[in-house]
C-alpha positions in Angstrom: -9.4 29.2 7.4 -9.0 25.8 9.0 -5.6 24.1 9.0 -7.1 21.4 6.7 -8.2 24.0 4.1 -4.7 25.7 4.2 -3.1 22.3 3.6 -5.4 21.6 0.6 -4.7 25.0 -0.9 -1.0 24.7 -0.5 -1.2 21.3 -2.1 -3.2 22.6 -5.1 -0.8 25.6 -5.5 2.1 23.2 -5.5 0.4 21.0 -8.1 -0.1 24.0 -10.4 3.6 24.9 -10.2 4.5 21.3 -10.9 2.2 21.2 -13.9 3.9 24.3 -15.4 7.3 22.8 -14.9 6.3 19.5 -16.3 5.0 21.1 -19.5 8.6 21.5 -20.8 9.2 17.8 -20.3 5.9 16.6 -21.6 6.9 16.3 -25.3 9.9 14.0 -24.6 7.9 11.9 -22.1 5.0 11.6 -24.6 7.4 10.2 -27.2 8.8 7.7 -24.7 5.3 6.5 -23.8 4.1 6.5 -27.4 7.0 4.3 -28.4 6.5 2.0 -25.4 2.8 1.5 -26.0 2.9 1.3 -29.8 6.0 -0.5 -30.9 5.1 -4.0 -32.0 7.5 -6.3 -30.2 7.0 -10.0 -31.1 6.1 -12.1 -28.0 4.5 -15.2 -26.9 0.7 -14.5 -26.6 0.8 -16.3 -23.2 3.6 -14.2 -21.8 1.9 -10.8 -21.8 -1.7 -9.6 -22.2 -1.2 -6.2 -23.8 -3.8 -3.5 -24.4 -4.7 -3.3 -28.1 -7.9 -1.5 -28.4 -7.6 1.6 -26.2 -8.4 4.6 -28.4 -6.0 7.0 -26.7 -2.6 7.3 -25.0 -3.4 9.9 -22.3 -2.3 9.6 -18.7 -4.4 11.6 -16.2 -1.9 11.4 -13.3 1.3 13.4 -13.0 4.5 11.4 -13.0 7.5 11.9 -10.7 10.7 11.0 -12.6 13.9 11.1 -10.6 17.1 12.9 -11.6 18.5 10.0 -13.6 18.2 10.3 -17.4 18.0 7.9 -20.3 16.9 4.3 -20.3 17.0 4.0 -16.5 14.5 6.8 -16.2 12.2 5.4 -19.0 12.1 2.0 -17.3 10.6 3.4 -14.1 7.4 4.1 -16.0 6.9 0.5 -17.0 8.6 -1.4 -14.1 6.1 -1.8 -11.2 8.9 -2.3 -8.7 10.8 0.8 -9.7 7.7 2.9 -10.0 7.0 2.7 -6.3 10.6 3.5 -5.3 10.9 6.7 -3.3 13.9 8.7 -4.5 13.6 12.0 -2.7 12.3 13.4 0.6 9.6 15.2 -1.4 8.4 11.8 -2.7 8.4 10.5 0.8 6.2 13.4 2.0 3.7 12.6 -0.7 3.7 8.9 0.2 3.1 9.7 3.9 0.5 12.4 3.3 -2.4 10.1 4.2 -5.2 12.6 3.9 -4.0 15.1 1.4 -5.8 16.0 -1.9 -3.5 17.1 -4.7 -5.3 17.7 -8.0 -6.8 14.4 -9.0 -4.5 12.3 -6.8 -5.7 10.9 -3.5 -2.5 9.9 -1.7 -2.0 7.6 1.3 -2.5 4.1 2.3 -4.9 4.8 5.1 -7.4 6.4 2.7 -7.5 3.4 0.3 -5.9 0.5 2.1 -3.4 0.1 -0.7 -0.4 1.9 -2.1 -2.1 4.8 -3.9 1.3 6.5 -4.3 2.5 3.6 -6.5 -0.8 3.2 -8.3 -0.6 6.9 -9.3 2.7 6.3 -11.0 1.7 3.3 -13.0 0.3 3.5 -16.5 -3.4 3.0 -16.9 -2.5 0.7 -19.9 0.3 -1.4 -18.3 0.9 -4.9 -19.8 0.2 -7.8 -17.4 1.0 -11.5 -17.6 -1.5 -13.7 -19.4 -2.0 -16.2 -16.6 -4.3 -18.6 -18.4 -3.5 -22.2 -19.1 -2.0 -22.7 -22.6 -5.1 -24.9 -23.5 -7.4 -21.9 -23.2 -6.3 -20.4 -26.5 -7.8 -23.4 -28.4 -11.2 -23.1 -26.8 -14.1 -21.7 -28.7 -17.1 -20.0 -27.1 -20.7 -19.2 -28.1 -21.1 -15.5 -27.3 -24.1 -14.2 -29.2 -25.4 -11.8 -26.5 -25.1 -8.4 -25.1 -23.4 -7.8 -21.7 -23.9 -5.1 -19.1 -20.9 -4.7 -16.9 -21.7 -3.2 -13.5 -19.0 -1.6 -11.3 -19.8 0.2 -8.1 -17.3 2.5 -6.3 -17.0 4.7 -3.2 -14.0 7.0 -2.7 -12.0 4.8 -5.0 -8.5 6.0 -6.0 -9.0 7.5 -9.4 -5.9 5.8 -10.8 -7.2 2.3 -9.8 -10.7 3.0 -11.1 -9.5 4.2 -14.5 -7.0 1.4 -14.8 -9.9 -1.0 -14.3 -11.8 0.7 -17.1 -8.8 0.8 -19.4 -8.1 -2.9 -18.9 -11.7 -3.7 -19.9 -11.5 -1.7 -23.1 -8.1 -3.0 -23.9 -8.6 -6.8 -23.3 -12.3 -7.3 -24.2 -14.1 -8.0 -27.4 -16.0 -4.6 -27.4 -18.8 -5.9 -29.6 -19.9 -8.0 -26.6 -20.3 -5.0 -24.3 -23.7 -3.2 -24.5 -22.9 -0.9 -21.6 -20.7 -0.3 -18.6 -22.7 1.0 -15.7 -20.6 2.8 -13.1 -22.5 3.5 -9.8 -20.9 6.2 -7.6 -22.1 5.5 -4.1 -22.0 9.2 -3.1 -18.3 9.5 -3.1 -16.8 12.5 -1.3 -13.5 12.7 -3.1 -13.4 15.6 -5.6 -11.5 13.8 -8.3 -14.4 11.4 -8.6 -16.9 14.1 -9.4 -16.9 16.4 -12.5 -13.3 15.5 -13.4 -14.1 11.8 -13.6 -17.1 12.4 -15.8 -15.1 14.6 -18.1 -12.3 12.1 -18.4 -14.7 9.3 -19.3 -16.5 11.5 -21.9 -13.1 12.4 -23.5 -11.4 9.1 -23.5 -13.9 6.2 -23.8 -16.6 5.1 -26.2 -20.1 6.3 -25.3 -21.1 3.1 -23.7 -20.3 4.1 -20.1 -23.3 5.2 -18.0 -22.3 7.0 -14.8 -25.0 6.8 -12.1 -24.6 8.8 -8.9 -26.4 7.9 -5.7 -27.9 10.9 -3.8 -27.0 9.2 -0.5 -24.7 6.5 0.7 -26.4 3.1 -0.1 -23.5 0.7 0.2 -22.1 -1.8 -2.2 -25.0 -4.2 -1.9 -27.8 -1.8 -2.7 -25.6 0.0 -5.3 -25.3 -3.2 -7.2 -29.1 -3.6 -7.2 -29.3 0.0 -8.6 -26.9 -0.9 -11.3 -28.7 -4.1 -12.1 -32.1 -2.4 -12.4 -30.6 0.1 -14.8 -29.0 -2.6 -17.0 -30.5 -3.8 -20.2 -28.0 -6.5 -21.3 -28.9 -10.2 -21.4 -26.0 -11.0 -19.1 -24.9 -9.1 -16.1 -21.2 -9.0 -15.1 -20.4 -7.5 -11.7 -16.8 -6.3 -11.2 -15.1 -4.4 -8.4 -13.6 -1.0 -9.0 -10.0 -2.2 -8.2 -9.4 -4.9 -10.9 -7.5 -5.5 -14.1 -9.1 -8.0 -16.5 -6.9 -10.4 -18.3 -6.8 -11.5 -21.9 -9.9 -13.3 -23.1 -11.6 -13.0 -19.8 -15.2 -12.4 -20.9 -16.0 -15.1 -23.4 -15.7 -18.1 -21.0 -18.0 -16.4 -18.5 -20.9 -15.5 -20.8 -20.6 -18.7 -22.9 -21.4 -20.8 -19.9 -24.3 -18.5 -18.8 -25.8 -18.7 -22.3 -25.7 -22.5 -22.3 -27.0 -22.8 -18.7 -29.3 -20.0 -17.6 -29.2 -20.9 -13.9 -25.4 -21.1 -13.7 -23.5 -18.3 -12.0 -20.0 -18.2 -13.5 -17.0 -16.7 -11.8 -13.5 -15.8 -13.1 -10.3 -17.1 -11.4 -9.2 -14.1 -9.2 -5.5 -13.3 -9.7 -3.7 -11.2 -7.1 -2.7 -7.6 -7.4 -0.6 -6.9 -4.4 -1.9 -4.0 -2.4 1.6 -2.8 -1.5 3.6 -3.5 -4.6 0.8 -3.7 -7.3 2.5 -6.7 -8.8 0.1 -8.8 -10.8 0.5 -12.4 -9.6 -1.1 -15.6 -10.9 -3.4 -17.3 -8.4 -3.6 -21.1 -8.0 -6.8 -22.8 -8.9 -9.0 -22.7 -5.8 -12.7 -22.9 -5.1 -14.8 -21.2 -2.5 -15.7 -22.5 0.9 -16.8 -21.1 4.3 -16.2 -21.5 8.0 -18.9 -22.0 10.6 -18.3 -18.4 11.7 -19.7 -17.6 8.2 -16.5 -16.3 6.7 -15.6 -17.0 3.1 -12.5 -19.2 2.6 -10.5 -20.4 -0.3 -9.9 -24.1 -0.6 -7.3 -26.0 -2.7 -8.5 -28.3 -5.5 -7.0 -31.7 -6.1 -5.6 -32.6 -9.5 -8.0 -35.5 -9.7 -10.9 -33.1 -9.4 -9.5 -31.0 -12.3 -9.5 -34.1 -14.6 -13.3 -34.1 -14.6 -13.5 -30.7 -16.4 -10.4 -28.5 -16.4 -12.3 -25.5 -17.8 -15.2 -25.2 -15.4 -14.9 -26.0 -11.7 -17.9 -26.4 -9.4 -17.6 -24.1 -6.4 -19.8 -24.2 -3.3 -19.5 -20.5 -2.7 -18.3 -17.3 -4.4 -15.9 -14.6 -3.2 -18.6 -12.1 -4.1 -17.1 -9.2 -6.1 -16.7 -10.8 -9.5 -19.5 -12.8 -11.2 -21.6 -13.2 -14.3 -25.3 -14.1 -14.3 -28.3 -14.1 -16.6 -30.2 -10.8 -15.9 -33.7 -12.4 -15.8 -32.5 -15.2 -13.6 -30.8 -12.7 -11.3 -34.1 -11.0 -10.5 -36.1 -14.2 -10.5 -33.7 -15.5 -7.8 -34.2 -12.3 -5.7 -31.2 -10.3 -6.6 -29.3 -9.1 -3.6 -30.9 -8.8 -0.1 -31.5 -5.1 0.1 -32.1 -5.4 3.8 -28.3 -5.9 4.1 -26.3 -2.8 4.7 -23.1 -1.5 3.0 -20.9 -4.6 2.6 -20.4 -8.1 3.9 -22.1 -11.5 3.9 -23.9 -11.0 0.6 -21.6 -13.4 -1.3 -22.3 -16.4 1.0 -26.0 -15.5 1.1 -26.2 -15.6 -2.7 -24.1 -18.7 -2.8 -26.4 -20.7 -0.6 -29.5 -19.3 -2.4 -28.2 -20.2 -5.9 -27.4 -23.8 -4.9 -30.4 -24.5 -2.6 -32.9 -23.0 -5.1 -31.9 -25.0 -8.2 -28.9 -23.2 -9.7 -25.2 -23.8 -9.5 -21.9 -21.9 -9.3 -18.9 -22.6 -11.4 -15.4 -21.0 -11.9 -14.3 -20.6 -15.5 -10.6 -21.4 -15.4 -9.9 -19.7 -18.7 -11.2 -16.4 -17.3 -8.8 -14.5 -15.1 -9.3 -11.1 -13.5 -6.7 -9.5 -11.2 -8.0 -8.0 -8.0 -6.4 -5.7 -5.4 -6.6 -7.6 -2.1 -6.6 -5.1 0.7 -5.7 -6.2 4.2 -8.5 -4.1 5.7 -11.6 -2.3 4.5 -10.8 1.4 4.1 -14.3 2.6 4.9 -17.1 1.9 7.4 -20.8 2.4 7.4 -22.1 6.0 7.8 -23.4 5.3 11.3 -20.4 3.2 12.3 -22.4 0.0 12.8 -21.1 -3.5 12.2 -22.8 -4.3 8.9 -20.9 -7.5 8.4 -22.5 -9.1 11.5 -26.0 -7.8 10.8 -25.8 -9.1 7.2 -24.4 -12.4 8.3 -27.2 -12.8 10.9 -29.8 -12.2 8.1 -28.3 -14.9 6.0 -28.0 -17.4 9.0 -31.6 -16.9 10.0 -33.0 -17.3 6.4 -30.8 -20.1 5.0 -29.1 -22.2 7.7 -32.1 -23.8 9.4 -31.0 -25.8 12.5 -27.3 -25.3 11.5 -27.5 -21.8 12.8 -26.5 -23.4 16.1 -23.1 -24.1 14.5 -22.7 -20.4 13.7 -23.6 -19.5 17.3 -21.2 -22.0 18.6 -18.4 -20.7 16.4 -19.0 -17.1 17.5 -19.4 -18.0 21.2 -23.1 -16.9 21.2 -22.0 -13.2 20.9 -24.7 -12.3 18.5 -27.8 -14.2 19.6 -29.5 -11.0 20.7 -28.2 -8.8 17.9 -30.9 -7.1 15.7 -30.8 -8.0 12.0 -34.0 -6.4 10.8 -37.1 -7.9 9.2 -36.4 -11.1 7.1 -40.0 -12.0 6.3 -39.7 -11.0 2.7 -36.6 -13.2 2.3 -38.2 -16.1 4.0 -41.2 -15.8 1.6 -38.8 -15.7 -1.3 -37.2 -19.0 -0.2 -40.6 -20.6 0.1 -41.8 -19.3 -3.4 -38.6 -20.7 -5.0 -39.1 -24.1 -3.4 -35.6 -24.3 -2.2 -33.8 -27.3 -0.6 -32.8 -27.2 3.1 -29.3 -26.5 4.3 -28.6 -30.2 5.1 -29.1 -31.0 1.4 -26.6 -28.3 0.5 -24.0 -29.8 2.9 -24.6 -33.3 1.6 -24.9 -32.7 -2.1 -22.8 -29.5 -2.7 -20.4 -29.2 0.1 -19.1 -32.8 -0.1 -17.9 -34.6 3.1 -14.1 -34.1 2.4 -14.6 -30.4 1.6 -16.9 -29.9 4.6 -14.4 -31.4 7.0 -11.7 -29.0 5.8 -14.0 -26.0 6.3 -15.0 -27.0 9.8 -11.4 -27.1 10.8 -10.7 -23.7 9.3 -12.1 -20.8 11.3 -9.9 -17.9 10.3 -9.1 -18.2 6.6 -9.0 -14.7 4.9 -10.8 -13.7 1.8 -7.6 -14.0 -0.2 -6.4 -16.8 -2.5 -2.7 -16.1 -1.7 -3.1 -18.1 1.6 -3.4 -21.3 -0.5 -0.1 -23.2 -1.2 2.0 -20.2 -0.3 5.1 -22.4 0.3 5.1 -23.6 -3.3 6.3 -20.3 -4.4 9.4 -20.3 -2.2 12.9 -21.4 -3.4 16.2 -20.2 -1.9 18.4 -18.2 -4.2 20.8 -16.6 -1.6 21.7 -17.2 2.0 24.3 -16.0 4.4 25.1 -13.1 6.7 23.8 -9.8 5.5 26.9 -7.5 5.5 27.2 -3.8 4.9 29.3 -3.4 1.8 33.0 -2.5 2.4 32.8 -3.1 6.1 32.9 -6.0 8.6 29.5 -5.1 10.0 26.6 -7.5 9.7 22.9 -7.1 10.4 21.8 -8.4 13.8 19.0 -8.1 16.3 19.2 -5.2 18.7 17.9 -7.3 21.6 20.1 -10.3 21.1 23.7 -10.6 22.3 24.4 -13.7 20.2 22.8 -12.4 17.0 19.6 -14.4 17.5 16.6 -12.6 16.0 13.6 -11.8 18.2 10.1 -10.8 17.2 9.4 -7.1 17.0 13.0 -6.2 17.5 14.8 -3.5 15.4 18.1 -4.2 13.7 21.6 -2.9 14.3 25.1 -3.4 12.9 27.2 -6.0 14.7 30.7 -7.5 14.2 30.5 -10.2 11.5 33.3 -12.1 13.0 32.5 -12.1 16.7 28.7 -12.8 16.6 27.0 -16.0 15.6 24.4 -14.7 13.3 21.8 -16.9 11.8 21.9 -16.9 8.1 19.2 -15.1 6.2 17.5 -16.8 3.2 16.4 -14.7 0.3 13.5 -16.4 -1.3 12.7 -16.2 -5.0 9.3 -14.7 -4.0 11.3 -11.8 -2.5 11.1 -12.8 1.1 14.0 -12.4 3.5 13.7 -15.1 6.1 15.7 -16.2 9.1 14.3 -19.5 10.2 10.6 -18.8 10.9 11.0 -15.0 11.1 10.8 -12.3 8.5 12.2 -8.9 8.0 9.3 -6.4 7.9 8.8 -2.6 8.1 6.8 -0.8 10.8 6.7 3.0 11.2 9.6 3.4 8.7 11.8 1.0 10.7 12.9 -2.5 9.8 11.9 -5.0 12.4 11.7 -8.8 12.8 8.1 -10.2 12.7 6.2 -13.4 12.1 6.2 -14.4 8.5 2.9 -13.9 6.7 3.9 -15.4 3.3 2.0 -12.6 1.6 4.7 -10.3 0.4 3.8 -6.7 0.9 6.1 -5.0 3.4 7.8 -8.4 4.0 9.1 -8.4 0.4 12.7 -7.4 -0.1 14.8 -7.2 -3.3 18.5 -6.9 -3.5 19.2 -5.2 -6.8 21.4 -2.7 -8.5 18.9 0.2 -9.0 21.2 3.1 -9.8 24.8 1.9 -9.7 25.4 -1.5 -11.4 28.2 -2.2 -9.0 26.2 -1.6 -5.8 23.4 -3.6 -4.2 20.5 -1.8 -2.6 18.2 -3.7 -0.3 14.8 -2.4 -1.5 11.3 -2.9 0.0 8.7 -2.4 -2.7 5.9 -2.4 -0.1 7.0 1.0 1.3 9.2 2.2 -1.6 12.2 2.6 0.6 15.7 1.0 1.0 17.4 -0.4 4.1 20.0 2.0 5.4 22.6 2.4 8.1 23.0 6.1 8.9 26.6 5.5 10.2 29.2 2.8 9.6 29.8 1.8 13.2 28.9 -0.9 15.7 25.5 -0.6 17.3 24.0 1.8 14.8 20.3 1.1 14.4 19.2 0.5 10.8 16.3 2.5 9.2 14.4 2.9 6.0 15.6 5.7 3.7 14.9 7.1 0.3 16.7 5.1 -2.4 19.2 7.8 -3.5 22.9 7.4 -4.2 23.7 7.8 -0.5 21.7 4.9 0.7 23.6 1.9 2.1 24.6 -1.1 0.1 24.5 -4.7 1.4 25.8 -8.1 0.2 25.5 -11.7 1.3 28.6 -13.2 2.9 28.2 -16.6 1.1 27.8 -18.1 -2.3 24.7 -18.0 -4.4 22.5 -21.0 -3.9 20.9 -22.4 -7.1 17.1 -22.0 -7.2 15.2 -25.2 -6.4 
């Protein structure tokens, strides 16, 4: 037997033992969860969007409670920060086991590009903030139609996929949904095969159709497979790592019904890939750079005064949209000459606008999306599908402006093969579309166009917009190890000055001029323009990204109300000094009772 097979078998045997042991505790935990989900606690309807229509209270994934009992233990099942905390060495091994398969759990950040360990601990039915504007509750919508929701997945973490489905059933008027079409793009992970089908059959109404590709088609062609199988008047495309918010569907389909050629998008809220915190996004609209990358652009308040509920957007992010089914196919659907993923969102954006349609963002529709820093999978043959797909788009829709693309990419791709585009050129001609200059002049207005030309590296992520608006100082001072005179300093600096990529050690608080840290209300620990981060289980000083994740730190009393632990929810570990002596290098450790406690050597600063 191969080493890989032996590891899998050990993992499965360990899971069986764990299941037997967990049986004794299942009754008490079931009571806790039942009370949590079912007790009717009065609240402001715009504070939480709770699941109300889910017909079951089952949880597929095994939980990992720590040794503490009572209320503290119960809270870990509903607190996203505590749920990701690593309490034992066994937990840490599970977190680090990047390629291991244990029952239905696929563990490891490398496999999914998000914190699957934490996702597996969270309820499928967790409450999230209702992030809509208060005015949305007074809006009325015409929704006399049937909707087909299409969701494609490939090797998705089962906990994330099922949480996506539970959120749809819990926060949607079910009478509007004719069907939910899941397209499995030939996933290899075992928990997405028979076990997924059985769970869907046992726990959801019979409106889910699970289609399975016989070979890897990629996201683009899989969406076309789902669309061709759909029968609803309106198609709604969703990614498989989302959580819909309260009242999300009505604003989308109402606009589509009143304007057949309008593609309507939700506001995309952020689900942090490291911490799984659900965060409200600012109102932004889609743009692009001349290297043909999607970008998010801020919207002025004066623009919102025109229509605060539907915002015209020159481009779409791609994953989440609603469209009339007949119009979708009349417009040419997706370009099936494109491979796997990438570029299809801009191609459809240009095509919609240039061929007589329009794109709008419904500000009262919000859907949370896990924004991953990298794509966790590649094409089967390892080719760069993003470049090929982009070249197809450029050569069909940009006309003479393709020179701008070549210039932005330093002519690297002028000789790259992008396949036959004659069918797409014929489609453009038959639809009698405008040229790209018209698009720039009429859709991509001059102010907006100028911003885009200056921006060549914006990520496909709304959290890059106005990130400083979320920061306000709540603490500042030297970070001191409790009950000692040792403070955190840079290993490579004799005067306490922090340098990039340097680890941290304990220094003498009195003899070193340490720069003060600033703990931001967003959870960032900052020293000037540098941030404390985690790399290879070690705390280091790096450039601030403003995006949370492994740069998010929380000083809180997690187990002992009189002690402050410095906790990183991105990795689930706590800052720790293995010895109380000068020069000791700090590390990240499991958050047990032996982990180090820290404090600020200054007064609390009021938030501003």
